[in-house]
C-alpha positions as CSV (number, residue, x, y, z in Angstrom):
1,X,77.2,94.3,123.5
2,X,76.7,97.3,121.5
3,X,79.3,98.0,118.5
4,X,79.6,101.5,117.2
5,X,81.2,102.5,114.3
6,X,80.1,105.8,113.9
7,X,81.4,107.5,117.5
8,X,84.8,109.0,117.4
9,X,87.2,106.9,119.0
10,X,90.0,107.9,121.5
11,X,92.7,106.7,123.4
12,X,91.5,103.8,126.3
13,X,88.4,102.9,124.2
14,X,87.5,99.3,124.0
15,X,87.3,98.1,120.5
16,X,86.3,95.3,118.3
17,X,88.0,94.2,114.9
18,X,85.8,93.7,112.1
19,X,85.2,90.3,110.9
20,X,86.9,90.2,107.4
21,X,90.2,91.1,108.8
22,X,93.0,88.5,110.2
23,X,95.8,88.5,112.3
24,X,97.3,85.5,113.9
25,X,98.7,87.7,116.7
26,X,95.0,89.0,117.2
27,X,93.0,87.3,120.2
28,X,90.3,85.3,119.1
29,X,87.7,87.6,120.6
30,X,88.7,90.3,118.4
31,X,88.6,92.8,121.1
32,X,91.0,95.1,122.2
33,X,91.9,98.9,123.7
34,X,92.8,101.8,121.7
35,X,96.7,102.7,122.9
36,X,97.8,105.4,120.2
37,X,96.6,107.0,116.7
38,X,99.2,106.7,114.2
39,X,100.0,107.7,110.3
40,X,100.0,111.3,108.7
41,X,96.3,111.6,108.9
42,X,95.8,109.6,112.2
43,X,93.7,107.2,110.5
44,X,95.5,104.1,112.0
45,X,94.9,103.0,115.5
46,X,97.7,101.0,117.6
47,X,94.9,98.5,119.5
48,X,96.6,96.1,122.6
49,X,94.6,92.8,122.8
50,X,94.4,90.8,126.0
51,X,97.2,88.5,125.3
52,X,99.2,92.1,125.6
53,X,100.2,92.3,121.7
54,X,99.8,95.5,120.2
55,X,98.8,95.4,116.3
56,X,98.1,98.4,114.1
57,X,94.8,98.3,111.8
58,X,93.3,101.2,109.8
59,X,90.1,102.8,111.6
60,X,87.9,101.4,109.1
61,X,88.8,98.0,110.2
62,X,87.9,99.3,113.9
63,X,84.3,99.2,115.5
64,X,84.1,100.9,118.9
65,X,82.3,98.9,121.5
66,X,82.8,101.2,124.7
67,X,84.1,104.8,125.2
68,X,86.3,105.5,127.7
69,X,85.1,108.4,129.9
């Protein structure tokens, strides 16, 4: 699995939450899909996980796994 924090993320990308972040609603795999960019500077990301829960994270807490086409 390739994880890259330098790529430009976009809606539909598969991402992983970094290990020093915890949320009990996040799946054990820490992997989800980017749904939307929010915040004044668009530096926060709404991510939907496999359990269909959507959580908000700062862009610095997210690593891109696969870019959507």
